VOPAGU-2260 file (C-alpha; in pm, 1 decimal, decimal comma):
REM VOPAGU-2260
SITE   aa  ch    i         X         Y         Z
SITE  MET   A    0   11273,0   -8126,5    -602,1
SITE  ASP   A    1   11015,0   -8329,0    -790,3
SITE  SER   A    2   10677,6   -8201,2    -815,6
SITE  ALA   A    3   10371,2   -8363,0    -664,8
SITE  PRO   A    4   10189,4   -8559,0    -929,2
SITE  ASP   A    5    9871,7   -8426,3   -1084,0
SITE  THR   A    6    9593,9   -8590,2    -937,1
SITE  ARG   A    7    9306,6   -8378,2   -1085,4
SITE  PRO   A    8    9074,2   -8587,9   -1260,6
SITE  GLN   A    9    9095,8   -8571,1   -1625,7
SITE  ARG   A   10    8820,8   -8383,9   -1797,5
SITE  ILE   A   11    8666,0   -8527,5   -2110,7
SITE  ALA   A   12    8542,2   -8267,7   -2354,9
SITE  ALA   A   13    8256,0   -8511,7   -2500,5
SITE  ILE   A   14    8121,3   -8549,4   -2135,9
SITE  ASP   A   15    8127,1   -8192,0   -2058,1
SITE  ALA   A   16    7976,6   -8086,1   -2378,7
SITE  LEU   A   17    7706,5   -8361,0   -2364,3
SITE  ARG   A   18    7640,9   -8265,8   -1978,0
SITE  GLY   A   19    7588,0   -7897,6   -2080,4
SITE  PHE   A   20    7354,3   -7982,1   -2386,0
SITE  ASP   A   21    7147,5   -8181,1   -2131,4
SITE  MET   A   22    7163,9   -7909,2   -1871,8
SITE  PHE   A   23    7069,6   -7633,1   -2142,7
SITE  PHE   A   24    6732,4   -7760,7   -2193,4
SITE  LEU   A   25    6691,4   -7849,9   -1828,9
SITE  THR   A   26    6783,7   -7494,6   -1682,9
SITE  GLY   A   27    6548,8   -7279,1   -1961,2
SITE  GLY   A   28    6657,3   -7373,3   -2282,2
SITE  LEU   A   29    6373,4   -7554,2   -2358,0
SITE  ALA   A   30    6142,6   -7249,9   -2315,2
SITE  LEU   A   31    6398,4   -7050,4   -2549,3
SITE  VAL   A   32    6397,9   -7325,4   -2830,3
SITE  VAL   A   33    6020,9   -7351,1   -2823,5
SITE  ALA   A   34    5973,4   -6987,1   -2826,9
SITE  GLY   A   35    6216,7   -6944,9   -3119,1
SITE  ILE   A   36    6040,4   -7213,4   -3304,8
SITE  ASN   A   37    5707,2   -7065,6   -3244,2
SITE  LEU   A   38    5800,1   -6733,3   -3429,8
SITE  PHE   A   39    5759,6   -6918,8   -3739,8
SITE  TYR   A   40    5417,0   -7042,1   -3668,7
SITE  GLU   A   41    5081,3   -6892,4   -3587,7
SITE  LYS   A   42    5034,1   -7176,4   -3322,4
SITE  SER   A   43    5260,5   -7437,2   -3186,4
SITE  PRO   A   44    5279,1   -7744,7   -3426,6
SITE  ALA   A   45    5166,2   -8077,3   -3308,9
SITE  TRP   A   46    5513,7   -8248,1   -3317,4
SITE  LEU   A   47    5650,7   -7950,3   -3090,7
SITE  LEU   A   48    5363,4   -7984,8   -2845,5
SITE  LYS   A   49    5418,5   -8369,6   -2843,6
SITE  HIS   A   50    5823,8   -8355,1   -2778,9
SITE  ALA   A   51    5832,8   -8048,9   -2547,9
SITE  ALA   A   52    5642,9   -8204,4   -2262,1
SITE  HIS   A   53    5651,4   -8538,5   -2066,3
SITE  VAL   A   54    5431,2   -8825,0   -2189,8
SITE  GLN   A   55    5153,4   -8858,8   -1920,3
SITE  TRP   A   56    5211,8   -9237,9   -1862,5
SITE  GLU   A   57    5299,6   -9467,6   -2135,7
SITE  GLY   A   58    5533,5   -9373,1   -2440,4
SITE  PHE   A   59    5844,3   -9174,1   -2476,8
SITE  ALA   A   60    5897,6   -8812,4   -2588,3
SITE  ALA   A   61    6217,4   -8617,0   -2653,0
SITE  TRP   A   62    6162,8   -8427,3   -2323,9
SITE  ASP   A   63    6144,9   -8758,9   -2120,7
SITE  LEU   A   64    6516,1   -8808,2   -2209,0
SITE  VAL   A   65    6635,6   -8491,4   -2005,6
SITE  MET   A   66    6639,6   -8694,2   -1667,7
SITE  PRO   A   67    6789,8   -9023,5   -1797,8
SITE  LEU   A   68    7074,2   -8841,9   -1989,4
SITE  PHE   A   69    7157,8   -8650,2   -1662,7
SITE  LEU   A   70    7193,0   -8992,4   -1494,6
SITE  PHE   A   71    7377,6   -9170,0   -1790,8
SITE  ILE   A   72    7643,8   -8879,7   -1782,2
SITE  VAL   A   73    7688,4   -8918,1   -1425,5
SITE  GLY   A   74    7789,5   -9256,3   -1464,0
SITE  THR   A   75    7986,6   -9174,1   -1796,7
SITE  ALA   A   76    8231,8   -8955,5   -1599,8
SITE  MET   A   77    8276,6   -9188,0   -1329,4
SITE  PRO   A   78    8560,1   -9397,3   -1471,4
SITE  PHE   A   79    8757,9   -9073,9   -1509,6
SITE  SER   A   80    8672,7   -8934,3   -1179,2
SITE  PHE   A   81    8744,7   -9264,9    -994,1
SITE  GLY   A   82    9054,1   -9356,6   -1209,4
SITE  ARG   A   83    9309,1   -9162,5   -1026,4
SITE  ARG   A   84    9161,7   -9233,8    -670,9
SITE  ILE   A   85    9159,6   -9595,4    -710,9
SITE  GLY   A   86    9501,4   -9736,1    -606,3
SITE  SER   A   87    9622,3   -9412,2    -461,5
SITE  GLU   A   88    9362,9   -9353,3    -178,6
SITE  PRO   A   89    9235,8   -9596,3      67,3
SITE  VAL   A   90    8896,6   -9742,9     -14,8
SITE  TRP   A   91    8729,3   -9604,9     290,9
SITE  LYS   A   92    8821,3   -9253,3     182,8
SITE  ILE   A   93    8686,0   -9308,9    -144,0
SITE  TYR   A   94    8352,4   -9450,2      -1,1
SITE  PHE   A   95    8354,7   -9149,1     239,0
SITE  LYS   A   96    8351,7   -8902,2     -65,9
SITE  VAL   A   97    8083,5   -9102,4    -220,4
SITE  ILE   A   98    7849,1   -9104,2      82,4
SITE  LYS   A   99    7925,9   -8718,8     155,7
SITE  ARG   A  100    7816,3   -8650,8    -227,7
SITE  VAL   A  101    7500,2   -8871,3    -184,0
SITE  VAL   A  102    7403,0   -8690,3     111,5
SITE  ALA   A  103    7461,3   -8351,5     -42,2
SITE  LEU   A  104    7245,0   -8448,0    -362,9
SITE  PHE   A  105    6965,5   -8563,7    -130,4
SITE  LEU   A  106    6974,0   -8243,4      64,8
SITE  LEU   A  107    6978,7   -8023,2    -246,4
SITE  GLY   A  108    6676,8   -8234,5    -391,0
SITE  MET   A  109    6477,7   -8149,1     -67,0
SITE  VAL   A  110    6592,3   -7784,9    -120,1
SITE  VAL   A  111    6429,8   -7785,5    -468,6
SITE  GLN   A  112    6126,9   -7989,2    -428,4
SITE  GLY   A  113    6118,8   -8120,5     -84,7
SITE  ASN   A  114    6049,0   -7811,6     114,2
SITE  LEU   A  115    6365,7   -7827,3     325,1
SITE  LEU   A  116    6380,1   -7459,1     355,1
SITE  SER   A  117    6020,3   -7432,4     485,8
SITE  PHE   A  118    6138,5   -7549,0     830,6
SITE  GLU   A  119    5798,1   -7736,4     853,9
SITE  PRO   A  120    5864,4   -8121,0     912,7
SITE  ASP   A  121    5506,7   -8207,7     799,5
SITE  LYS   A  122    5557,4   -8052,5     459,2
SITE  MET   A  123    5914,6   -8187,6     368,1
SITE  SER   A  124    5951,0   -8463,5     137,0
SITE  LEU   A  125    6236,4   -8701,0     153,3
SITE  TYR   A  126    6260,5   -8850,3    -190,0
SITE  CYS   A  127    6115,9   -8668,2    -469,7
SITE  ASN   A  128    6366,9   -8489,6    -700,4
SITE  THR   A  129    6608,1   -8584,2    -996,0
SITE  LEU   A  130    6901,7   -8489,4    -775,3
SITE  GLN   A  131    6813,8   -8771,3    -533,1
SITE  ALA   A  132    6760,2   -9005,7    -807,4
SITE  ILE   A  133    7125,9   -8926,9    -923,3
SITE  GLY   A  134    7237,3   -8973,1    -570,2
SITE  SER   A  135    7084,2   -9330,4    -552,3
SITE  GLY   A  136    7209,8   -9420,6    -905,7
SITE  TYR   A  137    7566,1   -9298,2    -853,5
SITE  LEU   A  138    7588,8   -9482,2    -517,8
SITE  ILE   A  139    7497,3   -9788,6    -685,3
SITE  ALA   A  140    7742,2   -9746,1    -985,0
SITE  ALA   A  141    8018,7   -9644,3    -723,9
SITE  ILE   A  142    7985,3   -9971,0    -525,4
SITE  CYS   A  143    7980,0  -10178,0    -865,0
SITE  LEU   A  144    8278,9   -9969,7   -1011,8
SITE  LEU   A  145    8472,5  -10018,6    -704,1
SITE  ASN   A  146    8431,4  -10393,2    -643,9
SITE  LEU   A  147    8327,6  -10542,6    -983,5
SITE  SER   A  148    8495,5  -10613,6   -1306,8
SITE  ILE   A  149    8380,6  -10457,6   -1629,3
SITE  ARG   A  150    8217,9  -10813,2   -1712,3
SITE  TRP   A  151    8023,6  -10810,0   -1372,1
SITE  GLN   A  152    7926,9  -10461,8   -1409,1
SITE  VAL   A  153    7756,5  -10555,7   -1719,2
SITE  ALA   A  154    7582,1  -10845,2   -1514,3
SITE  ALA   A  155    7515,3  -10600,0   -1259,0
SITE  THR   A  156    7315,1  -10372,1   -1490,1
SITE  ALA   A  157    7137,6  -10682,2   -1623,9
SITE  ILE   A  158    7035,2  -10786,9   -1267,5
SITE  LEU   A  159    6899,7  -10454,5   -1186,6
SITE  LEU   A  160    6678,4  -10438,5   -1493,7
SITE  ALA   A  161    6552,9  -10792,7   -1486,3
SITE  ALA   A  162    6488,0  -10780,1   -1101,4
SITE  TYR   A  163    6276,5  -10453,7   -1160,2
SITE  TRP   A  164    6084,1  -10629,3   -1427,1
SITE  LEU   A  165    6017,5  -10939,8   -1217,3
SITE  VAL   A  166    5888,8  -10716,4    -912,9
SITE  MET   A  167    5675,5  -10510,7   -1104,7
SITE  LYS   A  168    5522,2  -10774,5   -1321,2
SITE  PHE   A  169    5502,7  -11098,1   -1080,6
SITE  VAL   A  170    5461,9  -10937,9    -727,5
SITE  PRO   A  171    5091,6  -10948,5    -644,1
SITE  PHE   A  172    4979,1  -10645,0    -415,5
SITE  SER   A  173    4690,5  -10510,4    -256,7
SITE  ASP   A  174    4569,9  -10160,9    -195,3
SITE  PRO   A  175    4309,4  -10109,8      68,8
SITE  ALA   A  176    4211,6   -9782,0    -108,0
SITE  VAL   A  177    4117,4   -9955,1    -425,8
SITE  GLY   A  178    4072,2  -10315,5    -341,2
SITE  SER   A  179    4281,6  -10619,7    -432,1
SITE  CYS   A  180    4493,6  -10594,9    -733,2
SITE  ALA   A  181    4661,2  -10870,9    -943,1
SITE  ALA   A  182    5027,7  -10883,8   -1011,7
SITE  GLY   A  183    5160,2  -10685,4   -1319,3
SITE  VAL   A  184    4902,3  -10407,9   -1287,6
SITE  LEU   A  185    5081,0  -10077,2   -1417,6
SITE  GLU   A  186    4836,5   -9820,4   -1395,9
SITE  PRO   A  187    4896,4   -9453,6   -1273,3
SITE  ASP   A  188    4720,2   -9502,5    -953,6
SITE  ARG   A  189    4760,8   -9901,8    -911,9
SITE  ASN   A  190    5113,7  -10053,9    -907,1
SITE  VAL   A  191    5339,1  -10194,0    -668,1
SITE  ALA   A  192    5607,6   -9916,5    -687,0
SITE  LEU   A  193    5341,3   -9656,0    -596,1
SITE  LEU   A  194    5219,0   -9853,0    -316,6
SITE  VAL   A  195    5563,3   -9913,3    -158,8
SITE  ASP   A  196    5629,6   -9536,2    -193,4
SITE  LYS   A  197    5305,8   -9463,1       4,4
SITE  TYR   A  198    5379,8   -9700,9     274,1
SITE  LEU   A  199    5735,2   -9600,3     323,8
SITE  MET   A  200    5711,6   -9244,3     251,3
SITE  GLY   A  201    5375,6   -9132,2     363,5
SITE  SER   A  202    5086,6   -8953,0     204,8
SITE  TRP   A  203    5268,9   -8668,5      31,7
SITE  GLN   A  204    5330,1   -8932,2    -240,1
SITE  ASP   A  205    4968,6   -8937,3    -332,9
SITE  GLY   A  206    4895,1   -8799,5    -703,4
SITE  THR   A  207    5257,0   -8805,4    -799,2
SITE  ASN   A  208    5260,0   -9133,9    -981,3
SITE  TYR   A  209    5624,4   -9159,0    -952,6
SITE  ALA   A  210    5839,0   -9447,5    -824,5
SITE  TRP   A  211    6115,6   -9350,8    -604,8
SITE  ILE   A  212    6197,9   -9653,3    -391,6
SITE  LEU   A  213    6170,0   -9920,0    -641,6
SITE  GLY   A  214    6265,7   -9673,0    -908,9
SITE  GLN   A  215    6625,4   -9709,9    -760,2
SITE  PHE   A  216    6653,0  -10024,4    -969,6
SITE  GLY   A  217    6612,3   -9797,5   -1280,8
SITE  PHE   A  218    6824,5   -9531,7   -1152,4
SITE  GLY   A  219    7094,9   -9761,7   -1073,4
SITE  ALA   A  220    7082,8   -9931,4   -1412,1
SITE  MET   A  221    7075,9   -9592,5   -1613,8
SITE  THR   A  222    7385,7   -9487,7   -1427,3
SITE  MET   A  223    7547,8   -9828,1   -1491,5
SITE  LEU   A  224    7475,1   -9795,2   -1856,3
SITE  GLY   A  225    7658,3   -9456,4   -1856,6
SITE  LEU   A  226    7937,3   -9615,2   -1652,1
SITE  LEU   A  227    7987,2   -9864,6   -1919,3
SITE  GLY   A  228    7979,1   -9583,2   -2171,7
SITE  GLY   A  229    8244,1   -9421,1   -1995,3
SITE  GLN   A  230    8435,5   -9753,9   -1975,4
SITE  MET   A  231    8452,0   -9763,0   -2359,3
SITE  LEU   A  232    8575,9   -9410,3   -2387,4
SITE  LYS   A  233    8853,4   -9472,2   -2140,6
SITE  LEU   A  234    8965,9   -9823,8   -2222,0
SITE  VAL   A  235    8883,4   -9891,5   -2604,4
SITE  GLN   A  236    9180,2   -9787,6   -2832,5
SITE  GLY   A  237    9137,2   -9572,7   -3132,7
SITE  HIS   A  238    8833,8   -9320,3   -3235,9
SITE  GLY   A  239    8696,7   -9567,5   -3465,9
SITE  LYS   A  240    8665,6   -9838,2   -3217,5
SITE  LYS   A  241    8524,5   -9637,1   -2965,2
SITE  LEU   A  242    8263,1   -9505,7   -3191,9
SITE  LEU   A  243    8172,9   -9828,8   -3304,8
SITE  CYS   A  244    8137,8   -9973,5   -2959,4
SITE  LEU   A  245    7902,7   -9637,0   -2856,6
SITE  ALA   A  246    7692,2   -9678,4   -3181,0
SITE  ALA   A  247    7668,6  -10062,6   -3122,2
SITE  ALA   A  248    7566,6  -10022,0   -2760,9
SITE  GLY   A  249    7297,2   -9763,1   -2858,4
SITE  LEU   A  250    7140,0   -9945,0   -3130,2
SITE  GLY   A  251    7143,2  -10259,4   -2914,6
SITE  CYS   A  252    6978,8  -10073,6   -2610,7
SITE  LEU   A  253    6711,0   -9924,0   -2873,9
SITE  ALA   A  254    6641,1  -10264,8   -3003,4
SITE  LEU   A  255    6622,3  -10434,9   -2671,0
SITE  GLY   A  256    6412,9  -10147,1   -2515,5
SITE  TYR   A  257    6172,9  -10150,7   -2799,9
SITE  PHE   A  258    6091,8  -10530,5   -2790,1
SITE  TRP   A  259    6099,4  -10529,9   -2386,2
SITE  SER   A  260    5818,3  -10267,6   -2404,1
SITE  LEU   A  261    5583,7  -10519,3   -2552,5
SITE  ASP   A  262    5565,6  -10689,4   -2229,6
SITE  PHE   A  263    5688,9  -10395,7   -1997,9
SITE  PRO   A  264    5587,5  -10067,7   -2120,4
SITE  MET   A  265    5795,6   -9758,1   -2137,9
SITE  ILE   A  266    5678,7   -9572,4   -1848,7
SITE  LYS   A  267    5918,8   -9262,1   -1740,8
SITE  LYS   A  268    5736,0   -9204,6   -1409,5
SITE  LEU   A  269    5812,0   -9572,0   -1302,7
SITE  PHE   A  270    6139,4   -9582,7   -1483,2
SITE  THR   A  271    6060,5   -9910,6   -1627,9
SITE  SER   A  272    6326,5  -10132,7   -1761,0
SITE  SER   A  273    6227,7  -10102,8   -2146,4
SITE  MET   A  274    6228,5   -9735,8   -2093,7
SITE  VAL   A  275    6584,1   -9725,5   -1939,3
SITE  LEU   A  276    6713,6   -9912,7   -2236,7
SITE  TRP   A  277    6545,0   -9704,3   -2480,5
SITE  ALA   A  278    6660,4   -9389,5   -2328,1
SITE  ALA   A  279    7014,0   -9522,8   -2293,8
SITE  GLY   A  280    7027,9   -9612,5   -2658,5
SITE  TRP   A  281    6967,0   -9239,2   -2740,8
SITE  CYS   A  282    7225,5   -9148,5   -2474,1
SITE  TYR   A  283    7497,1   -9361,7   -2623,8
SITE  LEU   A  284    7418,0   -9210,4   -2990,8
SITE  LEU   A  285    7441,6   -8879,5   -2836,5
SITE  LEU   A  286    7756,9   -8945,0   -2659,0
SITE  ALA   A  287    7914,5   -9102,5   -2994,3
SITE  LEU   A  288    7799,6   -8749,3   -3153,2
SITE  PHE   A  289    7955,8   -8528,9   -2915,5
SITE  TYR   A  290    8262,1   -8767,2   -2903,0
SITE  VAL   A  291    8300,3   -8709,9   -3303,2
SITE  LEU   A  292    8258,3   -8323,6   -3238,6
SITE  THR   A  293    8511,5   -8269,5   -2963,6
SITE  ASP   A  294    8760,0   -8543,3   -2978,7
SITE  VAL   A  295    8755,6   -8673,7   -3320,8
SITE  LEU   A  296    8697,8   -8365,0   -3542,5
SITE  ARG   A  297    8807,2   -8102,5   -3279,0
SITE  LEU   A  298    8534,3   -7892,5   -3338,5
SITE  ASN   A  299    8523,9   -7753,7   -2985,9
SITE  TRP   A  300    8383,1   -7424,9   -3104,6
SITE  LEU   A  301    8075,9   -7596,2   -3190,6
SITE  THR   A  302    8015,2   -7736,4   -2847,0
SITE  PHE   A  303    8182,1   -7463,1   -2648,4
SITE  PHE   A  304    7846,6   -7297,6   -2544,2
SITE  PHE   A  305    7731,5   -7642,4   -2374,9
SITE  SER   A  306    8087,7   -7723,1   -2227,2
SITE  VAL   A  307    8052,7   -7389,6   -2025,3
SITE  ILE   A  308    7716,9   -7498,8   -1917,0
SITE  GLY   A  309    7808,0   -7865,3   -1834,3
SITE  SER   A  310    8125,3   -7743,3   -1632,7
SITE  ASN   A  311    7898,5   -7632,9   -1355,6
SITE  ALA   A  312    7578,8   -7833,9   -1401,9
SITE  ILE   A  313    7468,9   -7887,4   -1039,3
SITE  PHE   A  314    7517,8   -7493,3    -970,8
SITE  VAL   A  315    7329,7   -7405,9   -1289,4
SITE  TYR   A  316    7049,2   -7651,0   -1188,5
SITE  MET   A  317    7017,7   -7524,6    -839,3
SITE  TRP   A  318    7004,8   -7161,3    -968,7
SITE  THR   A  319    6728,5   -7212,5   -1214,3
SITE  GLU   A  320    6512,3   -7443,0   -1002,2
SITE  VAL   A  321    6539,7   -7215,9    -677,8
SITE  CYS   A  322    6498,4   -6896,5    -880,7
SITE  PRO   A  323    6325,9   -6964,4   -1215,0
SITE  PRO   A  324    6291,9   -6677,4   -1476,1
SITE  THR   A  325    5931,0   -6586,2   -1397,8
SITE  ARG   A  326    6043,2   -6483,8   -1042,8
SITE  ASN   A  327    6398,5   -6380,6   -1049,4
SITE  PHE   A  328    6626,5   -6097,7   -1197,6
SITE  SER   A  329    6512,5   -6171,4   -1550,8
SITE  ARG   A  330    6145,8   -6077,5   -1459,4
SITE  VAL   A  331    6261,0   -5734,4   -1326,4
SITE  LEU   A  332    6548,4   -5684,4   -1586,1
SITE  PHE   A  333    6410,2   -5779,8   -1911,8
SITE  THR   A  334    5996,4   -5814,3   -1903,9
SITE  GLY   A  335    5981,6   -5428,4   -1998,9
SITE  PHE   A  336    6253,6   -5454,0   -2269,1
SITE  SER   A  337    6090,9   -5763,9   -2416,3
SITE  GLU   A  338    5756,7   -5627,3   -2450,4
SITE  CYS   A  339    5892,9   -5396,6   -2703,8
SITE  PHE   A  340    5919,4   -5701,5   -2962,7
SITE  GLY   A  341    5551,1   -5753,9   -3003,1
SITE  ASP   A  342    5486,4   -6131,6   -3081,1
SITE  GLY   A  343    5862,6   -6203,4   -3035,6
SITE  ARG   A  344    5864,0   -6094,6   -2679,1
SITE  GLN   A  345    5855,3   -6435,7   -2531,0
SITE  PHE   A  346    6176,2   -6535,4   -2733,1
SITE  VAL   A  347    6334,1   -6207,9   -2637,9
SITE  PHE   A  348    6269,6   -6258,2   -2279,5
SITE  TYR   A  349    6394,6   -6629,0   -2256,1
SITE  LEU   A  350    6699,8   -6522,0   -2497,4
SITE  CYS   A  351    6803,9   -6243,8   -2239,6
SITE  ASN   A  352    6735,2   -6473,6   -1946,4
SITE  TYR   A  353    6964,5   -6755,1   -2078,4
SITE  GLY   A  354    7213,3   -6489,4   -2196,4
SITE  LEU   A  355    7244,7   -6371,5   -1814,3
SITE  ILE   A  356    7267,1   -6741,4   -1701,0
SITE  TRP   A  357    7532,3   -6828,1   -1966,2
SITE  SER   A  358    7735,6   -6518,2   -1880,5
SITE  VAL   A  359    7744,9   -6616,0   -1512,3
SITE  LEU   A  360    7851,8   -6955,8   -1609,1
SITE  TYR   A  361    8123,4   -6846,6   -1853,1
SITE  TYR   A  362    8286,1   -6613,8   -1580,5
SITE  LEU   A  363    8309,4   -6919,4   -1338,5
SITE  TYR   A  364    8443,8   -7135,0   -1651,2
SITE  LYS   A  365    8694,9   -6865,1   -1749,0
SITE  ASN   A  366    8834,1   -6842,4   -1380,5
SITE  ARG   A  367    8835,4   -7239,8   -1356,9
SITE  THR   A  368    8582,1   -7237,8   -1079,9
SITE  PHE   A  369    8400,3   -7541,7   -1069,3
SITE  ILE   A  370    8130,9   -7589,5    -788,8
SITE  LYS   A  371    8079,2   -7957,8    -713,5
SITE  VAL   A  372    7904,9   -8163,6    -426,3
């Protein structure tokens, strides 16, 4: 009797490792790295303070790359995860799975920052979290992947970026709270994206300065740029050509993002088109680096630590967001022990905390338990 064909999606080592690299910093690794660097300084150096925090408005720091990289990697994995479904499953079934995942991401986002578990409707926020941005970007990219050729996927990405620029720069608006405003205003408390969010989602949006509704242009474009990176890995033949494509895309996005920022500034809270391109440029270069390490040089032992994290990204994100180290088991288990190390106590605490996280993830990885939504 012939065995059934293997329909499990291919797992790409570079994608898992890069996802884990991103999730490491997002789930407590940043605190560990900062504490480790601070062991060598009497006070935190200026470059560390700059890049270990979000830019307040215009500009871009290393920490601002974490959320865009998450969206980018979601897109990068899509050509592989969808590859064996297309042609073997009815299209409606694929769309059903896409919608189910989007709904799950929105609900998890509400658990993390939307007060869903408070069971108080007036305190719940519908759209306020990275997971929900991923859900929007994933939906847009899925529709494009299922219906458009690669050439039209590129065109769709450009249209998303250009449409957002046109809306933000040329649509006039007025806000009764601050008076009439001309088109193109991009201030923290005065811009068309913030006004749309206030009108559609209510007063809870006051003071956040983030664009969520119109920001979907940027979320979709970021995920689409990741999707195109995945297409390069899947369809381009030969390691050298793959790396050349990724490097060219990375450098091209950096150049386009920089020059566009002269007219449309890089503002992560608005997910502006220039910021999307600038972030995507670094994402492509990181993907190329991890592809070299895992698929070209086969140095998987160097990236194994991150691969374990990346294989259960949503699980570890939810764990560390709902139970941060300052109020979870780590506070009980490691606070007293870390106090024995004097000036190094913060580093020891975060090292033990991440050791606990990674141990659980390794157990899941070893048993091939991959928790998905």
